[in-house]
C-alpha positions in Angstrom: 0.0 0.0 0.0 2.8 2.4 0.9 4.5 1.7 -2.5 1.2 2.4 -4.3 0.8 5.7 -2.5 4.4 6.8 -3.4 3.8 5.8 -7.1 0.6 7.9 -7.2 2.4 10.9 -5.6 5.2 10.6 -8.2 2.6 10.6 -11.0 1.0 13.7 -9.6 4.4 15.4 -9.3 5.2 14.7 -12.9 2.0 16.4 -14.1 2.6 19.5 -11.9 6.2 19.8 -12.8 6.6 19.0 -16.5 9.3 21.5 -17.3 12.9 20.6 -16.7 15.2 23.5 -15.9 18.6 23.8 -17.5 20.2 22.8 -14.2 19.5 22.5 -10.5 20.9 26.0 -9.8 18.1 27.4 -12.0 15.5 25.2 -10.2 16.7 26.7 -6.9 16.1 30.2 -8.2 19.7 31.1 -9.2 20.9 32.1 -12.7 21.6 29.1 -14.8 25.3 30.1 -14.9 25.6 30.2 -11.1 28.1 27.7 -9.6 26.9 26.3 -6.4 29.0 23.9 -4.4 28.0 21.4 -1.6 31.0 20.1 0.3 29.9 16.8 2.0 31.9 14.9 4.6 31.1 11.2 4.1 31.4 8.4 6.7 30.3 10.4 9.7 29.9 7.9 12.6 32.4 5.4 11.2 34.9 5.9 14.0 35.8 8.5 16.6 38.6 10.1 14.6 36.2 10.6 11.7 33.6 12.1 14.0 36.1 14.6 15.6 37.1 15.9 12.2 33.6 16.1 10.8 32.1 17.7 13.8 34.8 20.4 13.7 34.3 21.0 10.0 30.5 21.2 10.4 30.7 23.8 13.2 33.4 25.9 11.6 32.0 25.9 8.0 34.7 23.8 6.5 32.0 21.6 5.0 28.4 22.4 4.3 27.0 18.9 5.0 27.9 15.4 6.1 26.3 11.9 5.8 26.0 9.5 8.7 26.6 5.8 8.8 24.0 4.6 11.2 25.1 1.0 11.4 28.6 2.0 12.7 30.0 1.7 16.2 30.4 5.5 16.7 26.9 6.5 15.6 25.8 7.4 19.1 28.4 10.2 19.3 27.0 11.6 16.1 23.4 11.4 17.4 24.4 13.4 20.5 26.2 16.0 18.4 23.2 16.4 16.0 20.8 16.9 18.9 23.0 19.5 20.4 23.4 21.2 16.9 19.9 20.8 15.4 20.7 23.1 12.5 23.6 21.1 11.0 23.0 19.8 7.5 23.4 16.0 7.8 22.0 13.1 5.8 22.0 9.3 6.0 24.9 7.5 4.3 23.0 4.3 3.3 25.4 1.5 3.9 25.7 -2.0 2.6 29.5 -2.5 2.9 32.1 -2.7 5.6 35.4 -2.3 3.8 38.1 -2.4 6.4 39.9 -5.6 7.2 39.9 -5.4 11.0 37.0 -3.1 11.7 33.5 -4.3 10.7 29.8 -3.6 11.1 26.6 -5.3 10.0 22.9 -4.4 9.5 20.6 -2.2 11.6 17.7 -4.6 10.7 17.9 -8.0 12.4 20.1 -10.5 10.5 17.2 -12.8 9.8 15.4 -10.0 7.9 18.4 -9.3 5.6 20.4 -12.5 5.1 21.4 -11.7 1.5 23.2 -8.5 2.7 25.5 -10.2 5.2 28.6 -12.4 5.1 28.6 -15.7 7.1 30.3 -13.8 9.9 27.4 -11.4 10.1 29.0 -8.3 8.6 28.4 -6.4 5.4 30.8 -7.5 2.6 33.9 -5.5 2.0 33.3 -5.0 -1.7 30.4 -3.7 -3.8 30.3 -6.5 -6.3 28.9 -9.1 -3.9 26.2 -6.6 -2.9 25.1 -6.1 -6.6 25.3 -9.9 -7.2 23.6 -11.2 -4.1 21.4 -8.6 -2.4 17.7 -9.2 -2.6 15.9 -5.9 -3.4 13.3 -6.1 -0.7 16.0 -6.8 1.9 17.9 -3.7 0.7 14.7 -1.7 1.2 14.2 -3.2 4.7 17.8 -2.3 5.7 17.7 1.2 4.2 14.4 1.9 6.0 16.0 0.6 9.3 19.0 2.9 8.8 16.9 6.0 8.1 14.6 5.2 11.0 17.5 4.8 13.4 18.6 8.4 12.5 15.1 9.7 13.0 14.6 7.8 16.3 17.8 9.3 17.6 16.5 12.8 17.1 18.5 13.6 13.9 16.7 15.7 11.2 18.3 14.4 8.0 18.3 16.6 4.9 19.3 14.0 2.3 20.5 10.4 1.6 23.4 9.0 -0.3 25.1 5.6 -0.4 28.4 4.3 0.9 30.8 3.2 -1.8 28.2 3.7 -4.5 26.5 0.4 -3.6 23.1 1.5 -5.0 24.3 2.6 -8.4 24.9 -0.8 -10.1 28.1 0.4 -11.8 29.9 -3.0 -11.7 27.2 -5.4 -12.8 24.2 -3.2 -13.9 22.2 -4.5 -10.9 21.2 -1.3 -9.2 18.9 -0.4 -6.3 17.9 3.1 -7.5 14.2 2.3 -7.6 14.3 1.4 -3.9 16.3 4.5 -3.1 13.9 6.9 -4.9 10.8 5.3 -3.4 12.4 6.2 0.0 13.5 9.6 -1.3 9.9 10.4 -2.0 8.5 8.7 1.1 10.8 10.5 3.6 11.3 13.8 1.7 15.1 13.3 1.4 16.8 14.1 -1.9 19.4 11.5 -3.0 22.9 11.9 -4.3 22.6 11.0 -8.0 24.1 13.5 -10.4 22.1 14.7 -13.3 25.1 14.6 -15.6 27.2 11.5 -16.2 29.2 12.5 -19.3 32.9 12.3 -18.7 32.6 9.9 -15.8 35.5 7.4 -16.0 34.6 3.7 -16.5 31.1 4.3 -18.0 30.4 3.3 -21.6 28.5 5.5 -23.9 25.5 3.1 -23.6 25.7 3.4 -19.8 25.9 7.2 -20.0 22.9 7.4 -22.4 20.8 5.2 -20.1 21.9 7.1 -17.0 20.9 10.5 -18.6 17.5 9.1 -19.5 16.8 8.0 -16.0 18.0 11.2 -14.3 15.9 13.3 -16.7 12.9 11.3 -15.9 13.5 11.6 -12.2 13.8 15.4 -12.5 10.6 15.5 -14.5 8.9 13.7 -11.7 10.0 16.3 -9.1 13.2 14.8 -7.6 15.9 17.4 -7.0 19.4 16.1 -8.0 22.8 17.8 -7.9 24.1 18.4 -11.4 27.6 17.0 -10.8 29.3 14.7 -8.3 33.0 15.0 -7.9 35.9 13.9 -5.7 39.7 14.1 -6.0 42.4 11.5 -6.4 44.8 12.4 -3.6 48.4 13.2 -4.3 51.2 11.8 -2.1 51.4 15.1 -0.1 49.0 17.6 1.4 50.3 20.3 -0.8 49.8 18.2 -4.0 46.3 17.3 -2.9 45.4 20.9 -2.3 46.5 21.8 -5.8 44.2 19.0 -7.2 41.3 20.4 -5.2 42.1 23.9 -6.5 42.0 22.5 -10.0 38.5 21.1 -9.3 37.4 24.4 -7.9 38.6 26.3 -11.0 36.8 24.0 -13.3 33.4 23.9 -11.6 30.5 23.8 -14.1 27.4 26.0 -13.8 24.8 24.3 -11.6 25.0 22.4 -8.3 28.1 20.3 -7.7 28.6 18.0 -4.8 32.2 17.4 -3.7 32.5 14.5 -1.3 35.5 14.2 1.0 36.6 11.9 3.9 38.0 13.8 6.8 39.6 12.3 9.9 42.1 13.1 12.7 45.4 11.2 12.3 44.9 9.3 15.6 46.2 5.8 16.5 42.6 4.6 16.1 42.4 5.9 12.5 45.8 4.5 11.6 44.8 1.1 12.9 41.6 1.1 10.9 42.8 2.2 7.5 45.9 2.6 5.4 44.1 5.6 3.9 44.4 7.6 7.2 46.8 10.1 5.7 44.5 11.0 2.9 41.7 11.6 5.4 44.1 13.8 7.4 44.9 15.8 4.2 41.1 16.4 3.7 40.7 17.6 7.3 43.6 20.0 7.2 42.7 21.4 3.7 39.0 22.0 4.5 39.6 23.4 8.0 42.0 26.0 6.5 40.5 29.5 6.0 42.7 29.8 2.9 40.6 27.1 1.2 37.4 29.0 1.8 39.0 32.3 0.7 40.1 30.6 -2.5 36.6 29.4 -3.3 35.2 32.9 -2.6 37.8 34.4 -5.0 36.4 32.1 -7.7 32.8 33.3 -7.1 31.6 29.8 -6.0 28.6 29.9 -3.7 28.6 27.2 -0.9 25.2 25.6 -0.1 24.0 22.7 1.9 21.4 20.0 1.0 18.6 21.7 2.9 17.8 23.9 -0.1 17.5 20.9 -2.3 15.3 19.1 0.3 13.0 22.1 0.6 12.4 22.3 -3.1 11.9 18.5 -3.5 9.3 18.6 -0.7 7.4 21.3 -2.5 7.4 19.3 -5.8 6.7 15.8 -4.2 4.1 16.2 -1.4 
């Protein structure tokens, strides 16, 4: 019954919103050539070192949003922070993977409800391919609902959803879970991280790009509000080299709404024990906590926004 209701709402939205703006900046009321940037810190709640860095960046304006991994061991610290800072722009980082060798997590839903999502040891798999190959769609829905509800029950007011390691996109096998995600996007009033533009994305064939663009244009027609572009950086071996790569991204921002996702963490013994990528996360924290980074963005005329603006618009278009 709930699925039928969501489908009906999407049909009504498509009749009320037939025109597709040139880009999402224009949908939000800006000029079509405006360059709007969301800087999102992924993996909030994964561990204490990640939390320390992300909480600092959220409160000082180094990032404009973050997304929370509700199945992870340090989720409670995030919930306490969000209740104390109710205006922070945070979403739910829908999670079906636990990628680190010695640090694991499993489902929020009970294991007997989502057996296709778990390894024999009871954890999410480390890689995305087993998720695409083995996950049962209804179990994915059950788990995603449980993760969103955990955030809501903890007093968090999410502004959006995205997915850890791109597990919903189907990029490896073509088996995606986007229909599940957008049912929940409509049901909970939470826009989802799916860029409107896929051209130029590495690893996608022209056939994949064409199909991707068809789907995103249909979603926009139905009232969903999507960022125009999704970007990240391949880190250099030094912080200085990584900063130059970020500056290159900033200089080449396209008109519209771009989301840049980063992974920031303090370089603590905990973080070093969890991941060999700890130094890259340290680079991200230091770069985005620096006032010089914000000053550089300002000098380029980029406007920083959060996901709340996209959420408000989507809720107007899909009621």
